[in-house]
PLY file of the C-alpha trace (Angstrom):
ply
format ascii 1.0
element vertex 442
property float x
property float y
property float z
element edge 441
property int vertex1
property int vertex2
end_header
-4.87 10.57 -12.88
-1.55 11.81 -11.57
-0.35 11.03 -8.10
-1.63 13.39 -5.44
0.66 15.31 -3.10
0.15 12.79 -0.30
0.64 9.83 -2.61
3.87 11.33 -3.94
5.11 11.96 -0.40
4.17 8.50 0.86
5.56 6.86 -2.27
8.84 8.61 -1.54
8.75 7.38 2.05
7.98 3.85 0.87
10.61 3.53 -1.85
13.53 5.51 -0.44
14.28 7.64 2.62
12.15 10.78 2.41
15.02 13.13 3.16
18.71 12.90 3.80
21.34 14.96 5.57
24.71 14.44 3.98
27.35 13.42 6.51
30.20 12.61 4.15
30.85 12.99 0.41
34.31 12.48 -1.01
36.08 10.35 -3.65
32.86 8.72 -4.85
31.68 7.80 -1.35
28.58 9.32 0.20
26.98 8.73 3.61
23.60 10.20 4.59
21.53 10.47 7.74
17.89 9.67 6.88
14.94 10.67 9.07
11.19 10.70 8.50
8.25 11.06 10.87
4.51 10.59 10.33
1.68 11.17 12.80
-2.08 10.70 12.52
-5.20 11.53 14.55
-8.34 9.44 13.88
-11.96 9.40 15.01
-14.89 7.16 14.07
-18.47 7.36 15.34
-18.91 3.62 14.74
-16.93 0.43 15.42
-16.58 -2.73 13.33
-16.30 -6.36 14.35
-13.53 -7.34 11.93
-10.96 -7.55 14.71
-11.28 -7.45 18.50
-14.02 -4.79 18.79
-17.21 -6.10 20.38
-18.94 -2.87 21.43
-20.27 0.06 19.42
-19.96 3.70 20.34
-17.01 4.66 18.18
-13.29 5.10 18.73
-10.73 7.89 18.96
-7.06 7.05 18.54
-3.67 8.28 17.42
-0.80 6.68 15.50
2.76 7.71 14.83
6.19 6.54 13.82
9.69 7.84 13.23
12.16 6.11 10.94
15.84 6.91 11.28
19.12 5.51 10.06
21.80 5.74 7.40
22.14 5.19 3.68
25.01 5.63 1.28
26.87 4.50 -1.79
30.33 4.20 -3.29
30.82 4.78 -7.02
33.73 3.14 -8.83
35.64 4.50 -11.84
33.59 2.26 -14.14
30.42 4.01 -13.00
29.17 0.94 -11.15
28.31 1.47 -7.51
27.57 -0.27 -4.24
24.72 1.10 -2.15
23.31 0.21 1.26
20.86 1.30 3.89
20.28 0.58 7.57
17.53 2.06 9.71
15.06 1.35 12.48
11.44 2.35 13.12
9.85 3.41 16.40
6.05 3.26 16.21
2.99 3.33 18.43
-0.80 3.54 18.72
-2.68 5.34 21.48
-6.24 5.93 22.62
-9.06 3.47 21.92
-7.31 1.61 19.12
-8.60 1.64 15.55
-12.29 1.28 14.69
-11.84 -2.19 13.21
-10.29 -3.67 16.34
-6.85 -4.46 14.88
-5.01 -2.37 17.49
-5.74 -1.79 21.17
-4.19 1.69 21.44
-1.52 0.40 23.81
1.21 -0.63 21.33
4.74 0.63 20.87
7.88 -0.91 19.45
11.32 -0.09 18.10
12.81 -2.55 15.66
14.96 -2.93 12.57
13.27 -1.83 9.34
15.63 -1.65 6.32
18.95 -3.46 6.09
19.93 -3.92 2.47
22.94 -4.01 0.15
22.86 -3.50 -3.60
24.92 -2.96 -6.74
24.26 -0.81 -9.82
26.05 -1.80 -13.02
26.83 1.71 -14.22
28.21 1.44 -17.77
29.64 -2.06 -17.42
26.83 -3.64 -19.48
26.23 -1.26 -22.42
23.45 -3.36 -23.95
21.33 -2.75 -20.83
22.08 0.97 -20.65
23.35 2.95 -17.68
22.60 1.11 -14.42
20.73 -1.47 -16.50
21.38 -4.13 -13.89
20.51 -3.57 -10.23
21.08 -6.42 -7.78
20.00 -6.10 -4.15
19.24 -8.25 -1.14
18.32 -7.93 2.53
15.42 -6.20 4.33
13.82 -3.79 1.89
10.58 -2.75 0.24
9.32 -4.09 -3.07
6.29 -3.24 -5.22
4.78 -4.13 -8.57
2.94 -1.61 -10.73
0.62 0.57 -8.71
0.35 -1.83 -5.78
-2.69 -3.87 -6.85
-0.93 -7.07 -5.71
2.32 -6.11 -3.98
3.19 -2.77 -2.38
5.46 -3.67 0.52
4.80 -5.74 3.62
2.69 -2.97 5.10
-0.05 -4.68 7.16
0.70 -3.44 10.69
-1.52 -5.02 13.33
-1.24 -4.38 17.04
-1.78 -6.63 20.05
-5.61 -6.64 19.96
-5.74 -10.10 18.33
-2.98 -11.68 20.43
-3.72 -14.75 22.50
-3.76 -18.51 22.29
-0.07 -18.58 21.46
-0.41 -16.07 18.61
1.43 -12.74 18.48
0.39 -10.39 15.65
1.83 -7.21 17.16
4.11 -5.17 14.86
4.03 -2.10 17.06
0.71 -0.59 16.01
0.42 2.37 13.59
-2.13 0.34 11.61
-3.29 3.04 9.15
0.16 4.61 8.77
1.74 1.22 8.01
4.93 2.06 9.86
6.72 -1.10 8.76
6.86 -1.85 5.05
10.05 -3.82 4.42
10.04 -7.51 3.57
12.24 -9.47 5.97
14.40 -11.17 3.34
14.66 -10.35 -0.35
16.77 -11.00 -3.42
15.87 -8.74 -6.35
17.37 -8.32 -9.81
16.15 -5.29 -11.77
17.08 -5.50 -15.43
16.76 -2.66 -17.93
16.34 1.09 -17.72
13.51 3.58 -17.47
12.30 3.03 -21.05
11.70 0.06 -23.30
11.76 -3.49 -22.06
12.65 -4.07 -18.42
12.06 -6.77 -15.78
12.26 -7.59 -12.07
13.21 -11.06 -10.87
12.35 -11.34 -7.18
12.25 -13.55 -4.14
10.64 -12.03 -1.07
9.87 -13.43 2.37
7.64 -11.79 4.97
8.16 -12.03 8.72
4.67 -10.59 9.28
2.38 -12.89 11.33
-0.68 -11.22 9.79
0.57 -12.41 6.40
1.43 -15.91 7.71
5.12 -15.19 6.97
4.40 -15.79 3.28
7.30 -16.45 0.90
6.88 -15.47 -2.77
8.98 -15.55 -5.94
8.30 -14.38 -9.45
8.98 -12.10 -12.38
7.57 -8.73 -13.36
8.18 -7.66 -16.98
7.29 -4.24 -18.37
7.45 -2.42 -21.68
7.67 1.31 -21.02
6.71 3.78 -23.77
5.73 7.48 -23.75
2.13 6.35 -24.30
2.08 4.06 -21.28
3.48 1.01 -19.54
2.42 -2.53 -20.41
3.18 -5.11 -17.74
2.87 -8.80 -16.96
3.74 -10.45 -13.65
3.87 -14.03 -12.43
3.96 -14.68 -8.68
4.27 -18.09 -7.04
3.74 -18.87 -3.37
6.72 -20.79 -2.03
5.93 -21.27 1.66
3.93 -20.10 4.68
4.16 -20.49 8.44
1.81 -23.42 9.07
0.62 -22.21 12.47
-0.41 -18.73 11.34
-1.58 -19.88 7.91
-4.04 -22.30 9.48
-5.32 -19.64 11.87
-5.77 -17.06 9.10
-6.93 -19.39 6.35
-3.80 -18.77 4.27
-2.61 -22.35 3.72
-3.55 -21.90 0.04
-0.62 -19.51 -0.41
1.84 -22.41 -0.41
1.85 -23.27 -4.12
-0.45 -20.41 -5.12
0.05 -19.14 -8.70
-0.90 -15.58 -9.65
-0.69 -14.16 -13.18
-1.32 -10.47 -13.89
-1.44 -8.31 -17.03
-1.80 -4.53 -16.82
-1.53 -1.18 -18.59
-1.24 2.38 -17.35
-0.73 5.55 -19.35
-2.43 8.14 -21.57
-2.38 6.29 -24.92
-0.73 9.36 -26.42
-3.61 11.71 -25.49
-2.63 14.59 -23.23
-4.81 14.92 -20.09
-6.16 11.36 -20.48
-5.46 8.69 -17.86
-6.08 5.00 -18.47
-5.32 2.11 -16.16
-6.35 -1.50 -15.97
-5.24 -4.87 -14.66
-6.49 -8.43 -14.92
-5.37 -11.10 -12.46
-6.05 -14.82 -12.46
-5.14 -16.85 -9.40
-4.88 -20.59 -8.81
-4.75 -21.54 -5.14
-2.22 -23.97 -3.74
-4.79 -26.20 -2.01
-8.53 -26.77 -1.87
-9.17 -24.62 1.20
-9.93 -21.59 -1.00
-11.53 -21.23 -4.42
-9.47 -20.11 -7.40
-10.30 -16.50 -8.19
-9.91 -13.63 -10.63
-9.78 -9.89 -10.10
-9.72 -6.99 -12.51
-10.28 -3.29 -12.84
-10.62 -0.69 -15.56
-10.17 3.03 -14.94
-10.34 6.18 -17.04
-9.76 9.79 -16.06
-9.52 13.23 -17.60
-7.81 16.40 -16.36
-9.28 19.71 -17.53
-5.89 21.39 -17.62
-7.08 24.66 -19.15
-9.67 25.36 -16.44
-8.87 27.10 -13.15
-7.44 24.67 -10.57
-7.01 22.01 -13.32
-9.90 19.84 -12.10
-9.91 16.14 -12.93
-12.41 13.31 -12.78
-12.01 9.56 -13.01
-14.19 6.47 -12.92
-13.12 2.94 -12.03
-14.87 -0.39 -11.87
-13.15 -3.18 -9.92
-14.30 -6.76 -9.48
-12.90 -9.35 -7.08
-13.98 -12.99 -7.00
-14.82 -14.64 -3.68
-11.67 -16.78 -3.79
-9.31 -13.97 -4.79
-6.41 -13.33 -2.38
-5.27 -9.67 -2.62
-1.84 -10.57 -1.17
0.27 -7.49 -0.24
-1.76 -4.66 -1.85
-1.19 -1.14 -0.56
-1.44 2.65 -0.82
0.36 3.83 -3.96
-0.96 6.56 -6.27
-3.43 8.22 -3.93
-6.47 7.73 -1.74
-8.47 4.79 -3.07
-5.53 2.83 -4.48
-5.64 0.29 -3.29
-7.43 0.94 -0.03
-10.88 1.59 -1.48
-12.68 3.83 1.00
-11.01 4.93 4.21
-13.63 3.22 6.39
-14.46 0.25 4.18
-10.89 -0.66 3.24
-9.36 -0.18 6.67
-12.03 -1.20 9.18
-15.42 -2.34 7.83
-14.59 -4.45 4.77
-14.72 -5.76 2.15
-10.95 -5.92 1.75
-10.44 -6.36 -2.03
-12.01 -9.80 -2.12
-15.57 -10.99 -2.90
-16.87 -7.61 -4.03
-17.59 -5.34 -6.97
-16.71 -1.66 -6.55
-17.81 1.40 -8.50
-15.59 4.39 -7.83
-15.80 8.04 -8.90
-13.09 10.51 -7.94
-12.76 14.26 -8.49
-9.81 16.46 -7.63
-8.52 19.99 -8.11
-5.30 21.85 -7.44
-5.92 25.43 -6.24
-2.16 25.97 -5.82
1.02 23.99 -6.34
1.02 23.38 -2.59
-2.64 22.42 -2.15
-4.79 19.66 -3.63
-8.43 18.91 -2.76
-10.66 16.01 -3.77
-13.70 13.85 -3.17
-14.16 10.10 -3.61
-17.27 7.95 -3.94
-17.35 4.16 -3.57
-20.24 1.74 -4.01
-19.63 -1.81 -2.77
-21.99 -4.53 -3.95
-22.21 -8.28 -4.45
-20.05 -8.67 -1.33
-19.38 -11.64 0.97
-19.89 -14.42 -1.53
-22.80 -12.68 -3.20
-24.80 -12.35 0.02
-24.46 -8.57 0.08
-23.66 -8.62 3.80
-20.92 -5.99 3.44
-22.61 -3.89 0.75
-22.44 -0.15 1.36
-21.46 3.27 0.08
-18.76 5.71 1.14
-17.88 9.33 0.39
-14.49 10.75 1.40
-13.53 14.43 1.14
-9.87 15.32 1.58
-7.15 17.92 1.18
-3.38 17.61 0.82
-1.41 20.67 1.87
2.34 21.18 1.71
2.59 23.69 4.54
6.37 23.92 4.36
9.08 21.75 2.78
9.19 19.95 6.12
5.46 19.54 6.78
2.69 17.95 4.71
-0.81 17.83 6.22
-3.80 15.87 4.90
-7.23 16.13 6.61
-10.05 13.82 5.52
-13.69 13.36 6.47
-15.60 10.27 5.43
-19.25 9.16 5.45
-19.78 5.40 5.32
-23.29 3.92 5.00
-23.48 0.13 5.33
-26.55 -1.72 4.14
-26.44 -4.06 7.15
-25.50 -3.90 10.81
-23.49 -6.66 12.47
-26.75 -8.20 13.70
-27.84 -8.60 10.05
-24.53 -10.04 8.85
-22.62 -6.81 8.32
-19.66 -5.53 10.31
-20.84 -2.24 11.88
-21.61 -2.91 15.51
-25.05 -1.90 16.75
-26.65 -0.25 13.70
-26.42 0.50 10.01
-26.43 4.27 10.57
-24.11 6.44 8.50
-20.71 6.63 10.18
-18.92 9.99 10.25
-15.19 9.39 10.21
-12.26 11.80 10.35
-8.48 11.72 10.15
-5.58 14.16 9.92
-2.19 12.92 8.71
1.01 14.93 9.16
4.22 13.95 7.34
7.44 15.52 8.59
10.45 14.89 6.33
13.45 16.32 8.18
0 1
1 2
2 3
3 4
4 5
5 6
6 7
7 8
8 9
9 10
10 11
11 12
12 13
13 14
14 15
15 16
16 17
17 18
18 19
19 20
20 21
21 22
22 23
23 24
24 25
25 26
26 27
27 28
28 29
29 30
30 31
31 32
32 33
33 34
34 35
35 36
36 37
37 38
38 39
39 40
40 41
41 42
42 43
43 44
44 45
45 46
46 47
47 48
48 49
49 50
50 51
51 52
52 53
53 54
54 55
55 56
56 57
57 58
58 59
59 60
60 61
61 62
62 63
63 64
64 65
65 66
66 67
67 68
68 69
69 70
70 71
71 72
72 73
73 74
74 75
75 76
76 77
77 78
78 79
79 80
80 81
81 82
82 83
83 84
84 85
85 86
86 87
87 88
88 89
89 90
90 91
91 92
92 93
93 94
94 95
95 96
96 97
97 98
98 99
99 100
100 101
101 102
102 103
103 104
104 105
105 106
106 107
107 108
108 109
109 110
110 111
111 112
112 113
113 114
114 115
115 116
116 117
117 118
118 119
119 120
120 121
121 122
122 123
123 124
124 125
125 126
126 127
127 128
128 129
129 130
130 131
131 132
132 133
133 134
134 135
135 136
136 137
137 138
138 139
139 140
140 141
141 142
142 143
143 144
144 145
145 146
146 147
147 148
148 149
149 150
150 151
151 152
152 153
153 154
154 155
155 156
156 157
157 158
158 159
159 160
160 161
161 162
162 163
163 164
164 165
165 166
166 167
167 168
168 169
169 170
170 171
171 172
172 173
173 174
174 175
175 176
176 177
177 178
178 179
179 180
180 181
181 182
182 183
183 184
184 185
185 186
186 187
187 188
188 189
189 190
190 191
191 192
192 193
193 194
194 195
195 196
196 197
197 198
198 199
199 200
200 201
201 202
202 203
203 204
204 205
205 206
206 207
207 208
208 209
209 210
210 211
211 212
212 213
213 214
214 215
215 216
216 217
217 218
218 219
219 220
220 221
221 222
222 223
223 224
224 225
225 226
226 227
227 228
228 229
229 230
230 231
231 232
232 233
233 234
234 235
235 236
236 237
237 238
238 239
239 240
240 241
241 242
242 243
243 244
244 245
245 246
246 247
247 248
248 249
249 250
250 251
251 252
252 253
253 254
254 255
255 256
256 257
257 258
258 259
259 260
260 261
261 262
262 263
263 264
264 265
265 266
266 267
267 268
268 269
269 270
270 271
271 272
272 273
273 274
274 275
275 276
276 277
277 278
278 279
279 280
280 281
281 282
282 283
283 284
284 285
285 286
286 287
287 288
288 289
289 290
290 291
291 292
292 293
293 294
294 295
295 296
296 297
297 298
298 299
299 300
300 301
301 302
302 303
303 304
304 305
305 306
306 307
307 308
308 309
309 310
310 311
311 312
312 313
313 314
314 315
315 316
316 317
317 318
318 319
319 320
320 321
321 322
322 323
323 324
324 325
325 326
326 327
327 328
328 329
329 330
330 331
331 332
332 333
333 334
334 335
335 336
336 337
337 338
338 339
339 340
340 341
341 342
342 343
343 344
344 345
345 346
346 347
347 348
348 349
349 350
350 351
351 352
352 353
353 354
354 355
355 356
356 357
357 358
358 359
359 360
360 361
361 362
362 363
363 364
364 365
365 366
366 367
367 368
368 369
369 370
370 371
371 372
372 373
373 374
374 375
375 376
376 377
377 378
378 379
379 380
380 381
381 382
382 383
383 384
384 385
385 386
386 387
387 388
388 389
389 390
390 391
391 392
392 393
393 394
394 395
395 396
396 397
397 398
398 399
399 400
400 401
401 402
402 403
403 404
404 405
405 406
406 407
407 408
408 409
409 410
410 411
411 412
412 413
413 414
414 415
415 416
416 417
417 418
418 419
419 420
420 421
421 422
422 423
423 424
424 425
425 426
426 427
427 428
428 429
429 430
430 431
431 432
432 433
433 434
434 435
435 436
436 437
437 438
438 439
439 440
440 441
């Protein structure tokens, strides 16, 4: 199914500055002022013991960030160009902290986000096409496919888990994922928008919650009008020993991940097909080798009022599978499956099978509405401890060109309480959860 309004907006925020005010443009040189702001209000009737929460009773909290800085480029007579970006992010969390206990609600921070330099080849290499070679390095985002494995360094914990010499705080804004850039990167993008293309990459995280993992690999794609075929190989190069031992991530040093995938319509208008298969060999014996895969099909009834669409997906994750740097890409449910389950309650794309049904409609060009169902089973090593079901109902409304609002209400029903091996503190009652996200591209 196509990206939703919110997914398109957030994808724009993730990949490039959401909006730009031109400060200078002359003789092939352009300088822009880039600003984006996102704010969210959240409420949950139940708490979960995945982080620092120890008491039930629910949580109410708020998150926000503003990203601001400069970007620009200089184009030479050959058509090649240099480009660069530099910006910072100010973020915070307030209130009770999130329902999973990953933030306390007392976080705030201002720090460098993007700082990158790159070069486009223009027409210098005709065999590769226009801008067929793109070299870049520095602090920047990077993703593969639709984010099943890598979609930026976007895990943003707060100070709730600090202590014992460990500091996980990235300034809060856990759901909004205020910080997404990898600390150090070197990326070569080869090829154009169609046909054969590839990414050669080296990326290093400075995120304590990811054990400062260092990865390298190649992503190759063949892009056709009927769909994109892709294969990626990712190798773990290093981790921070202290944080890796605390988090159980020592296996990432030497880890080998191989992925094959497809996404497109197979030449059939209104059809959506997507699938990926991943096999993963761990770098040590602290974690089992694991596979993960999914298959998804959707159909849009374009001739009906509101162009309703429906899709079904089955995803399976082995107990030993490490989901790495997965993230929000083409809409709710990818790849955070269930707003409560994926963010607070678990499972977190490991040791689970997930059935998913999604429906959506577009009453106007400025408004999209939808509903999502998730069934989690065979969780927690087959014990079923984190089995449950979730329904999320949402809207995405472009109020003005400078304001996008997305309200969501979710109903999460775990099979087990924390006392019976689950994660919901105090009971296995159905949790009523709500959030409102506002995106303000200036």
